A tleap script that builds the chain and sets N, CA, C and O, in Angstrom:
source leaprc.protein.ff14SB
mol = sequence {
  NMET ILE ASP PRO ILE THR ALA SER ALA ARG
  MET GLN ALA ALA MET LEU GLU SER TRP PHE
  ALA ILE GLY GLN HIE MET LEU THR TYR TRP
  GLY HIE CYS ILE ASP ILE GLN GLN ARG PHE
  LEU HIE GLU ALA THR HIE HIE ARG TRP HIE
  VAL GLU LEU PRO ASN GLY ALA SER PHE THR
  ASP ARG TYR GLY ARG ARG ALA HIE ASP ILE
  ASP PRO GLU ARG ASP CVAL
}
set mol.1.N position { -51.120 20.554 6.046 }
set mol.1.CA position { -49.888 21.194 5.671 }
set mol.1.C position { -48.751 20.674 6.546 }
set mol.1.O position { -48.956 20.310 7.703 }
set mol.2.N position { -47.556 20.647 5.974 }
set mol.2.CA position { -46.388 20.117 6.678 }
set mol.2.C position { -45.837 21.191 7.610 }
set mol.2.O position { -45.641 22.346 7.232 }
set mol.3.N position { -45.603 20.765 8.823 }
set mol.3.CA position { -45.003 21.676 9.797 }
set mol.3.C position { -43.522 21.853 9.465 }
set mol.3.O position { -42.815 20.848 9.398 }
set mol.4.N position { -43.015 23.048 9.257 }
set mol.4.CA position { -41.616 23.239 8.857 }
set mol.4.C position { -40.616 22.802 9.930 }
set mol.4.O position { -39.515 22.359 9.604 }
set mol.5.N position { -40.979 22.921 11.165 }
set mol.5.CA position { -40.057 22.524 12.242 }
set mol.5.C position { -39.944 21.009 12.285 }
set mol.5.O position { -38.842 20.487 12.458 }
set mol.6.N position { -41.046 20.289 12.134 }
set mol.6.CA position { -41.020 18.830 12.126 }
set mol.6.C position { -40.262 18.316 10.904 }
set mol.6.O position { -39.482 17.370 11.014 }
set mol.7.N position { -40.482 18.927 9.748 }
set mol.7.CA position { -39.783 18.508 8.532 }
set mol.7.C position { -38.282 18.750 8.664 }
set mol.7.O position { -37.466 17.926 8.252 }
set mol.8.N position { -37.937 19.891 9.242 }
set mol.8.CA position { -36.511 20.196 9.442 }
set mol.8.C position { -35.876 19.209 10.422 }
set mol.8.O position { -34.747 18.765 10.216 }
set mol.9.N position { -36.592 18.870 11.473 }
set mol.9.CA position { -36.063 17.919 12.453 }
set mol.9.C position { -35.894 16.539 11.834 }
set mol.9.O position { -34.913 15.848 12.107 }
set mol.10.N position { -36.855 16.136 10.995 }
set mol.10.CA position { -36.748 14.831 10.332 }
set mol.10.C position { -35.566 14.814 9.361 }
set mol.10.O position { -34.839 13.823 9.280 }
set mol.11.N position { -35.374 15.923 8.620 }
set mol.11.CA position { -34.260 15.978 7.684 }
set mol.11.C position { -32.923 15.950 8.424 }
set mol.11.O position { -31.981 15.285 7.994 }
set mol.12.N position { -32.850 16.665 9.520 }
set mol.12.CA position { -31.607 16.655 10.293 }
set mol.12.C position { -31.338 15.276 10.889 }
set mol.12.O position { -30.189 14.838 10.940 }
set mol.13.N position { -32.386 14.592 11.338 }
set mol.13.CA position { -32.209 13.242 11.880 }
set mol.13.C position { -31.751 12.277 10.789 }
set mol.13.O position { -30.902 11.419 11.031 }
set mol.14.N position { -32.319 12.419 9.580 }
set mol.14.CA position { -31.903 11.550 8.477 }
set mol.14.C position { -30.456 11.815 8.088 }
set mol.14.O position { -29.705 10.878 7.814 }
set mol.15.N position { -30.060 13.085 8.061 }
set mol.15.CA position { -28.661 13.417 7.733 }
set mol.15.C position { -27.711 12.878 8.804 }
set mol.15.O position { -26.635 12.372 8.484 }
set mol.16.N position { -28.105 12.986 10.062 }
set mol.16.CA position { -27.264 12.482 11.145 }
set mol.16.C position { -27.119 10.965 11.064 }
set mol.16.O position { -26.024 10.439 11.266 }
set mol.17.N position { -28.202 10.261 10.772 }
set mol.17.CA position { -28.124 8.808 10.621 }
set mol.17.C position { -27.235 8.419 9.443 }
set mol.17.O position { -26.463 7.464 9.533 }
set mol.18.N position { -27.343 9.154 8.344 }
set mol.18.CA position { -26.497 8.827 7.186 }
set mol.18.C position { -25.034 9.111 7.496 }
set mol.18.O position { -24.163 8.348 7.078 }
set mol.19.N position { -24.743 10.190 8.217 }
set mol.19.CA position { -23.345 10.462 8.588 }
set mol.19.C position { -22.796 9.358 9.484 }
set mol.19.O position { -21.649 8.940 9.325 }
set mol.20.N position { -23.607 8.886 10.422 }
set mol.20.CA position { -23.154 7.796 11.287 }
set mol.20.C position { -22.908 6.520 10.483 }
set mol.20.O position { -21.934 5.807 10.725 }
set mol.21.N position { -23.790 6.237 9.532 }
set mol.21.CA position { -23.611 5.042 8.708 }
set mol.21.C position { -22.342 5.156 7.857 }
set mol.21.O position { -21.575 4.201 7.739 }
set mol.22.N position { -22.134 6.329 7.271 }
set mol.22.CA position { -20.923 6.534 6.468 }
set mol.22.C position { -19.677 6.423 7.338 }
set mol.22.O position { -18.689 5.807 6.938 }
set mol.23.N position { -19.722 7.013 8.515 }
set mol.23.CA position { -18.577 6.919 9.432 }
set mol.23.C position { -18.287 5.490 9.847 }
set mol.23.O position { -17.127 5.090 9.942 }
set mol.24.N position { -19.335 4.720 10.094 }
set mol.24.CA position { -19.151 3.321 10.465 }
set mol.24.C position { -18.527 2.533 9.315 }
set mol.24.O position { -17.646 1.703 9.541 }
set mol.25.N position { -18.973 2.784 8.093 }
set mol.25.CA position { -18.403 2.093 6.934 }
set mol.25.C position { -16.949 2.497 6.720 }
set mol.25.O position { -16.117 1.661 6.370 }
set mol.26.N position { -16.640 3.772 6.929 }
set mol.26.CA position { -15.253 4.222 6.763 }
set mol.26.C position { -14.341 3.572 7.811 }
set mol.26.O position { -13.235 3.142 7.484 }
set mol.27.N position { -14.787 3.499 9.044 }
set mol.27.CA position { -13.973 2.869 10.084 }
set mol.27.C position { -13.786 1.385 9.804 }
set mol.27.O position { -12.703 0.843 10.020 }
set mol.28.N position { -14.831 0.729 9.326 }
set mol.28.CA position { -14.709 -0.683 8.962 }
set mol.28.C position { -13.719 -0.865 7.829 }
set mol.28.O position { -12.906 -1.789 7.856 }
set mol.29.N position { -13.779 0.016 6.824 }
set mol.29.CA position { -12.860 -0.060 5.690 }
set mol.29.C position { -11.421 0.181 6.142 }
set mol.29.O position { -10.520 -0.550 5.732 }
set mol.30.N position { -11.193 1.184 6.973 }
set mol.30.CA position { -9.840 1.456 7.458 }
set mol.30.C position { -9.300 0.288 8.276 }
set mol.30.O position { -8.133 -0.083 8.146 }
set mol.31.N position { -10.157 -0.290 9.122 }
set mol.31.CA position { -9.729 -1.464 9.885 }
set mol.31.C position { -9.362 -2.621 8.978 }
set mol.31.O position { -8.396 -3.337 9.238 }
set mol.32.N position { -10.132 -2.808 7.910 }
set mol.32.CA position { -9.843 -3.870 6.947 }
set mol.32.C position { -8.506 -3.601 6.247 }
set mol.32.O position { -7.700 -4.515 6.075 }
set mol.33.N position { -8.274 -2.359 5.849 }
set mol.33.CA position { -6.995 -2.016 5.192 }
set mol.33.C position { -5.813 -2.217 6.134 }
set mol.33.O position { -4.767 -2.711 5.713 }
set mol.34.N position { -5.961 -1.849 7.380 }
set mol.34.CA position { -4.874 -2.039 8.351 }
set mol.34.C position { -4.619 -3.522 8.574 }
set mol.34.O position { -3.464 -3.936 8.675 }
set mol.35.N position { -5.679 -4.334 8.655 }
set mol.35.CA position { -5.496 -5.781 8.809 }
set mol.35.C position { -4.766 -6.384 7.609 }
set mol.35.O position { -3.879 -7.221 7.776 }
set mol.36.N position { -5.136 -5.960 6.401 }
set mol.36.CA position { -4.469 -6.470 5.204 }
set mol.36.C position { -2.999 -6.077 5.209 }
set mol.36.O position { -2.137 -6.889 4.872 }
set mol.37.N position { -2.706 -4.830 5.591 }
set mol.37.CA position { -1.321 -4.376 5.623 }
set mol.37.C position { -0.517 -5.145 6.667 }
set mol.37.O position { 0.631 -5.509 6.412 }
set mol.38.N position { -1.096 -5.396 7.829 }
set mol.38.CA position { -0.381 -6.150 8.862 }
set mol.38.C position { -0.131 -7.583 8.417 }
set mol.38.O position { 0.952 -8.119 8.654 }
set mol.39.N position { -1.118 -8.217 7.773 }
set mol.39.CA position { -0.900 -9.580 7.274 }
set mol.39.C position { 0.182 -9.604 6.207 }
set mol.39.O position { 1.008 -10.517 6.172 }
set mol.40.N position { 0.178 -8.599 5.336 }
set mol.40.CA position { 1.198 -8.528 4.290 }
set mol.40.C position { 2.585 -8.375 4.900 }
set mol.40.O position { 3.528 -9.030 4.455 }
set mol.41.N position { 2.724 -7.527 5.904 }
set mol.41.CA position { 4.035 -7.312 6.514 }
set mol.41.C position { 4.495 -8.529 7.307 }
set mol.41.O position { 5.693 -8.802 7.375 }
set mol.42.N position { 3.563 -9.261 7.906 }
set mol.42.CA position { 3.956 -10.466 8.639 }
set mol.42.C position { 4.337 -11.602 7.694 }
set mol.42.O position { 5.169 -12.440 8.042 }
set mol.43.N position { 3.742 -11.639 6.509 }
set mol.43.CA position { 4.051 -12.707 5.564 }
set mol.43.C position { 5.303 -12.419 4.746 }
set mol.43.O position { 5.860 -13.327 4.128 }
set mol.44.N position { 5.746 -11.182 4.735 }
set mol.44.CA position { 6.947 -10.824 3.985 }
set mol.44.C position { 8.168 -11.206 4.830 }
set mol.44.O position { 8.686 -10.391 5.594 }
set mol.45.N position { 8.612 -12.435 4.686 }
set mol.45.CA position { 9.709 -12.926 5.528 }
set mol.45.C position { 11.052 -12.860 4.833 }
set mol.45.O position { 12.087 -13.059 5.469 }
set mol.46.N position { 11.054 -12.586 3.547 }
set mol.46.CA position { 12.317 -12.564 2.820 }
set mol.46.C position { 12.952 -11.182 2.946 }
set mol.46.O position { 12.480 -10.210 2.357 }
set mol.47.N position { 14.028 -11.116 3.723 }
set mol.47.CA position { 14.725 -9.851 3.918 }
set mol.47.C position { 16.140 -9.985 3.404 }
set mol.47.O position { 16.765 -11.036 3.547 }
set mol.48.N position { 16.636 -8.944 2.819 }
set mol.48.CA position { 18.013 -8.935 2.347 }
set mol.48.C position { 18.801 -7.978 3.224 }
set mol.48.O position { 18.849 -6.777 2.958 }
set mol.49.N position { 19.407 -8.502 4.251 }
set mol.49.CA position { 20.192 -7.657 5.138 }
set mol.49.C position { 21.625 -7.540 4.660 }
set mol.49.O position { 22.246 -6.487 4.810 }
set mol.50.N position { 22.150 -8.596 4.094 }
set mol.50.CA position { 23.536 -8.569 3.634 }
set mol.50.C position { 23.553 -8.987 2.168 }
set mol.50.O position { 23.405 -10.166 1.845 }
set mol.51.N position { 23.733 -8.024 1.301 }
set mol.51.CA position { 23.745 -8.291 -0.124 }
set mol.51.C position { 25.095 -7.858 -0.657 }
set mol.51.O position { 25.505 -6.709 -0.493 }
set mol.52.N position { 25.778 -8.791 -1.297 }
set mol.52.CA position { 27.055 -8.458 -1.905 }
set mol.52.C position { 26.797 -8.001 -3.336 }
set mol.52.O position { 26.270 -8.752 -4.157 }
set mol.53.N position { 27.169 -6.783 -3.614 }
set mol.53.CA position { 26.991 -6.257 -4.954 }
set mol.53.C position { 28.149 -6.699 -5.830 }
set mol.53.O position { 29.292 -6.711 -5.374 }
set mol.54.N position { 27.887 -7.055 -7.052 }
set mol.54.CA position { 28.972 -7.422 -7.951 }
set mol.54.C position { 29.822 -6.197 -8.262 }
set mol.54.O position { 29.302 -5.136 -8.610 }
set mol.55.N position { 31.123 -6.358 -8.134 }
set mol.55.CA position { 31.998 -5.203 -8.313 }
set mol.55.C position { 32.943 -5.374 -9.497 }
set mol.55.O position { 34.018 -4.774 -9.505 }
set mol.56.N position { 32.590 -6.146 -10.459 }
set mol.56.CA position { 33.421 -6.295 -11.636 }
set mol.56.C position { 33.425 -7.734 -12.115 }
set mol.56.O position { 32.682 -8.582 -11.621 }
set mol.57.N position { 34.263 -7.978 -13.068 }
set mol.57.CA position { 34.329 -9.312 -13.658 }
set mol.57.C position { 35.183 -10.213 -12.781 }
set mol.57.O position { 36.365 -9.943 -12.565 }
set mol.58.N position { 34.587 -11.272 -12.284 }
set mol.58.CA position { 35.327 -12.274 -11.514 }
set mol.58.C position { 34.629 -13.611 -11.692 }
set mol.58.O position { 33.486 -13.680 -12.145 }
set mol.59.N position { 35.328 -14.656 -11.333 }
set mol.59.CA position { 34.754 -15.993 -11.472 }
set mol.59.C position { 33.696 -16.275 -10.413 }
set mol.59.O position { 32.857 -17.157 -10.595 }
set mol.60.N position { 33.728 -15.537 -9.314 }
set mol.60.CA position { 32.751 -15.745 -8.245 }
set mol.60.C position { 31.590 -14.763 -8.327 }
set mol.60.O position { 30.764 -14.708 -7.417 }
set mol.61.N position { 31.518 -13.998 -9.391 }
set mol.61.CA position { 30.441 -13.036 -9.543 }
set mol.61.C position { 29.118 -13.775 -9.706 }
set mol.61.O position { 29.055 -14.773 -10.424 }
set mol.62.N position { 28.086 -13.312 -9.067 }
set mol.62.CA position { 26.830 -14.058 -9.079 }
set mol.62.C position { 26.096 -13.952 -10.399 }
set mol.62.O position { 25.176 -14.735 -10.636 }
set mol.63.N position { 26.454 -13.028 -11.265 }
set mol.63.CA position { 25.802 -12.920 -12.560 }
set mol.63.C position { 26.602 -13.590 -13.669 }
set mol.63.O position { 26.250 -13.471 -14.843 }
set mol.64.N position { 27.637 -14.270 -13.322 }
set mol.64.CA position { 28.420 -14.962 -14.336 }
set mol.64.C position { 29.693 -14.202 -14.679 }
set mol.64.O position { 29.939 -13.093 -14.203 }
set mol.65.N position { 30.467 -14.827 -15.499 }
set mol.65.CA position { 31.775 -14.293 -15.814 }
set mol.65.C position { 31.668 -13.073 -16.729 }
set mol.65.O position { 30.988 -13.114 -17.755 }
set mol.66.N position { 32.325 -12.020 -16.358 }
set mol.66.CA position { 32.486 -10.805 -17.147 }
set mol.66.C position { 31.138 -10.179 -17.532 }
set mol.66.O position { 30.974 -9.665 -18.638 }
set mol.67.N position { 30.192 -10.233 -16.612 }
set mol.67.CA position { 28.871 -9.695 -16.904 }
set mol.67.C position { 28.835 -8.174 -16.806 }
set mol.67.O position { 27.960 -7.535 -17.391 }
set mol.68.N position { 29.778 -7.590 -16.074 }
set mol.68.CA position { 29.734 -6.151 -15.833 }
set mol.68.C position { 30.849 -5.404 -16.552 }
set mol.68.O position { 31.131 -4.251 -16.224 }
set mol.69.N position { 31.465 -6.023 -17.495 }
set mol.69.CA position { 32.477 -5.315 -18.272 }
set mol.69.C position { 31.812 -4.311 -19.211 }
set mol.69.O position { 30.664 -4.482 -19.622 }
set mol.70.N position { 32.544 -3.288 -19.530 }
set mol.70.CA position { 32.049 -2.286 -20.469 }
set mol.70.C position { 32.658 -2.574 -21.826 }
set mol.70.O position { 33.876 -2.683 -21.967 }
set mol.71.N position { 31.802 -2.695 -22.813 }
set mol.71.CA position { 32.264 -2.892 -24.177 }
set mol.71.C position { 32.234 -1.541 -24.881 }
set mol.71.O position { 31.156 -1.047 -25.213 }
set mol.72.N position { 33.404 -0.930 -25.115 }
set mol.72.CA position { 33.398 0.413 -25.700 }
set mol.72.C position { 32.828 0.440 -27.112 }
set mol.72.O position { 32.284 1.467 -27.518 }
set mol.73.N position { 32.926 -0.619 -27.858 }
set mol.73.CA position { 32.387 -0.624 -29.216 }
set mol.73.C position { 30.845 -0.687 -29.201 }
set mol.73.O position { 30.188 -0.111 -30.069 }
set mol.74.N position { 30.298 -1.369 -28.239 }
set mol.74.CA position { 28.851 -1.510 -28.166 }
set mol.74.C position { 28.218 -0.303 -27.472 }
set mol.74.O position { 27.128 0.112 -27.867 }
set mol.75.N position { 28.857 0.274 -26.453 }
set mol.75.CA position { 28.257 1.318 -25.630 }
set mol.75.C position { 28.457 2.717 -26.203 }
set mol.75.O position { 28.015 3.691 -25.593 }
set mol.76.N position { 29.101 2.844 -27.342 }
set mol.76.CA position { 29.342 4.185 -27.896 }
set mol.76.C position { 28.121 4.644 -28.647 }
set mol.76.O position { 28.111 5.747 -29.193 }
savepdb mol mol.pdb
quit
């Protein structure tokens, strides 16, 4: 017959080992995610610190001539 104390101790040891394995996998996964995020942030070198927004129709507008005019016949 199975000793209940030995069976309980074995079950608790198995649960503890599985928790440690799960914890180790979670820490490895989090470390991997942090590494990916750091690499992504280091590779993102294109920053827009000074952006001139187009403020109406002009010849120097970056979207072309009269791109931001409102056409009342079309927009009604």
